[in-house]
C-alpha distance (Angstrom), angle and dihedral (degrees) to the residues before:
residue distance angle dihedral
M1 . . .
A2 3.79 . .
S3 3.75 139.8 .
S4 3.79 113.0 -101.3
H5 3.82 88.0 -137.2
L6 3.80 99.6 82.2
Y7 3.78 141.7 133.4
G8 3.82 108.1 -84.6
G9 3.79 94.6 -117.0
T10 3.79 91.7 51.8
F11 3.79 91.4 48.3
A12 3.82 90.6 51.6
L13 3.81 91.0 49.1
L14 3.79 93.0 51.7
S15 3.79 98.5 38.4
H16 3.81 101.7 39.8
F17 3.79 117.1 7.9
L18 3.82 102.3 44.6
P19 3.84 95.2 45.8
R20 3.81 91.4 48.7
T21 3.80 99.0 43.6
C22 3.81 105.3 25.8
G23 3.80 105.9 20.9
I24 3.82 90.0 -120.0
T25 3.80 112.8 142.5
T26 3.79 128.6 -164.9
T27 3.79 132.0 -152.8
F28 3.79 110.8 -148.5
V29 3.80 119.5 -148.8
D30 3.79 129.9 -176.2
I31 3.81 97.2 -122.9
F32 3.81 89.9 -170.2
G33 3.80 96.0 52.0
E34 3.79 126.4 110.9
D35 3.82 92.2 -108.3
A36 3.80 94.7 37.7
E37 3.81 98.2 124.4
A38 3.80 94.0 49.4
E39 3.80 91.9 47.8
I40 3.80 91.7 47.0
R41 3.80 92.6 50.4
A42 3.80 89.9 49.0
A43 3.82 93.4 51.1
L44 3.81 100.8 40.7
P45 3.84 101.8 68.5
T46 3.81 90.9 73.3
A47 3.82 94.9 37.8
R48 3.78 130.8 96.1
V49 3.81 96.3 -170.8
L50 3.79 136.0 37.7
Y51 3.82 106.9 -156.7
L52 3.79 125.4 -170.5
E53 3.79 144.2 142.6
S54 3.80 120.0 -112.6
I55 3.82 89.3 -141.1
S56 3.78 110.3 13.2
N57 3.78 123.3 -123.6
P58 2.98 117.2 -101.8
T59 3.82 104.4 -7.0
L60 3.85 94.3 55.7
S61 3.80 93.3 -138.7
V62 3.82 110.6 163.1
A63 3.81 115.4 -132.8
D64 3.80 122.4 -139.9
I65 3.81 93.9 -125.7
P66 3.84 97.4 176.3
R67 3.81 92.0 52.0
L68 3.80 95.2 43.9
S69 3.81 91.4 47.0
A70 3.80 90.5 49.6
I71 3.81 91.5 51.5
A72 3.81 90.6 50.6
R73 3.82 90.8 50.6
E74 3.79 91.2 49.3
V75 3.80 91.1 53.4
S76 3.81 96.2 43.6
E77 3.80 137.0 -21.9
A78 3.81 87.1 -143.6
I79 3.82 93.4 68.5
A80 3.80 112.0 101.6
V81 3.80 115.9 -142.7
V82 3.81 108.8 -145.0
V83 3.81 118.7 -172.2
D84 3.79 127.2 -169.3
N85 3.80 103.5 -145.5
T86 3.81 97.3 178.0
F87 3.80 94.4 125.6
A88 3.81 97.0 45.5
P89 3.83 111.7 33.6
L90 3.80 93.4 140.1
I91 3.79 99.2 30.5
L92 3.79 101.6 60.8
S93 3.79 141.6 3.3
P94 3.82 112.1 -134.0
A95 3.82 90.4 -168.2
R96 3.79 89.3 63.3
L97 3.80 90.2 47.7
G98 3.80 96.0 54.4
A99 3.81 107.5 -79.3
D100 3.80 118.7 138.9
V101 3.81 96.2 -159.9
V102 3.81 129.8 23.1
V103 3.79 123.8 -163.1
H104 3.79 130.4 -168.5
S105 3.77 137.6 -169.5
I106 3.80 98.7 -138.2
S107 3.82 88.5 -166.6
K108 3.79 91.0 77.5
Y109 3.81 128.0 43.4
I110 3.80 98.0 -6.0
S111 3.82 95.1 53.7
G112 3.78 92.1 37.5
G113 3.78 95.2 -161.0
A114 3.81 104.6 59.0
D115 3.81 86.5 -124.8
V116 3.82 98.4 126.0
I117 3.79 136.2 56.5
A118 3.78 106.2 -142.9
G119 3.77 143.9 121.9
A120 3.77 139.7 -165.7
V121 3.79 134.7 -141.3
C122 3.81 114.9 -160.8
G123 3.78 121.3 -170.9
P124 3.81 146.7 110.6
A125 3.79 115.4 -31.6
A126 3.81 91.2 -118.7
L127 3.82 91.0 57.2
I128 3.80 94.6 46.9
D129 3.80 91.6 46.2
S130 3.80 91.1 51.2
M131 3.81 91.0 50.4
M132 3.81 90.5 51.1
G133 3.82 95.6 45.0
L134 3.79 112.3 136.3
Q135 3.82 95.9 -134.3
Q136 3.82 104.9 34.2
G137 3.81 107.7 5.1
A138 3.80 111.8 129.0
L139 3.79 94.0 -147.0
M140 3.78 92.0 48.8
L141 3.81 95.1 47.0
L142 3.81 99.9 39.1
G143 3.78 94.6 47.0
P144 3.84 110.0 -127.0
T145 3.80 91.7 148.3
M146 3.78 115.1 149.2
N147 3.78 118.1 -112.3
P148 3.84 106.6 -105.5
N149 3.79 92.6 -130.8
V150 3.80 90.2 52.3
A151 3.81 91.0 47.4
F152 3.81 90.1 50.7
G153 3.79 92.1 50.2
I154 3.80 93.5 48.2
S155 3.80 93.1 49.4
G156 3.80 91.0 48.9
S157 3.78 125.5 30.7
T158 3.81 96.3 7.7
V159 3.80 94.2 57.6
R160 3.81 92.9 44.0
A161 3.81 91.1 50.6
L162 3.82 90.5 45.9
I163 3.81 91.1 56.8
L164 3.80 90.9 50.8
R165 3.80 91.7 47.8
V166 3.80 89.2 52.5
V167 3.79 91.2 52.1
I168 3.80 92.8 48.7
S169 3.80 90.8 48.5
R170 3.80 90.7 52.0
L171 3.79 91.5 49.3
R172 3.79 91.7 48.8
L173 3.81 90.0 50.2
G174 3.78 87.4 54.4
E175 3.79 90.6 52.5
F176 3.80 89.2 57.1
G177 3.79 92.2 49.1
C178 3.80 96.6 -103.9
C179 3.78 119.6 130.1
S180 3.78 108.4 -166.6
C181 3.81 87.6 -176.5
E182 3.81 87.9 67.8
L183 3.84 95.3 33.8
R184 3.78 89.0 -131.1
P185 3.81 137.0 80.6
C186 3.80 118.7 -93.8
T187 3.78 109.7 -123.8
T188 3.78 97.0 -158.3
S189 3.78 137.7 32.1
A190 3.80 89.8 -118.4
A191 3.79 92.4 52.5
R192 3.81 90.8 46.6
S193 3.79 92.0 50.9
S194 3.81 92.8 47.9
A195 3.80 95.4 46.6
C196 3.78 96.3 43.3
S197 3.79 92.3 49.7
K198 3.82 86.8 68.2
N199 3.80 93.0 52.3
S200 3.82 113.9 107.4
L201 3.80 89.2 -142.3
S202 3.79 95.5 49.9
P203 3.83 117.3 116.5
S204 3.81 94.2 -102.4
N205 3.79 93.1 51.2
L206 3.80 100.3 37.9
R207 3.80 117.3 129.4
L208 3.78 122.2 179.8
S209 3.81 123.1 179.3
G210 3.78 90.8 -12.9
M211 3.82 93.5 -54.7
T212 3.78 124.0 116.8
R213 3.79 117.2 -140.5
P214 3.81 111.8 -140.8
A215 3.76 114.4 -115.7
S216 3.80 90.1 -119.2
A217 3.80 94.1 55.6
S218 3.78 116.1 105.9
M219 3.76 125.3 -123.7
P220 3.82 120.5 -133.9
S221 3.77 113.9 -102.3
A222 3.78 119.9 -107.9
E223 3.83 88.9 -111.9
T224 3.81 91.0 64.5
M225 3.81 93.9 52.2
T226 3.81 122.8 89.2
């Protein structure tokens, strides 16, 4: 079973390619509809996977992951909840909200520059090991192995730039009076200053590559970042 609010390529894979080549069918449900829970409960008994996007592409609808995961567990513990978290890798953690498997398109937010073609599958070690098995592992046999040059770039400059982008985003949120560390807006400059000083990603507490940036040091403006 899958949400009907999906990236177009994913929808095509589930609705056309998998039924034709693998005999795997998918029931699509509008998880944001008025009768969503009833439709989900009706579709899940015959399903092995509940697939959805944390923030849908491109409609930006935000899924209620805890509720959907709870419904899946109530129907059957054997149903795997798979969440595509491409649009929100640093905003929320689906695994902490009930997802069994989390997938990402690294080409988008994580890379930041759309200069790589890569993806990530995050899940229990037993699942990942089975997918990488030499004799029967789907990932091993079907070939989606990351290019080594791409892997090197992601583990180096991409991750370092990602950390800096996170810091700049947090600082810009502070400028608009929003303290994500408190999960609520700061109503006054004094309150914002006090709350943000406790944030591990605030300027005074920032540490990158083992180096501490002095509180007086200036951060590059968003305009200078690419």
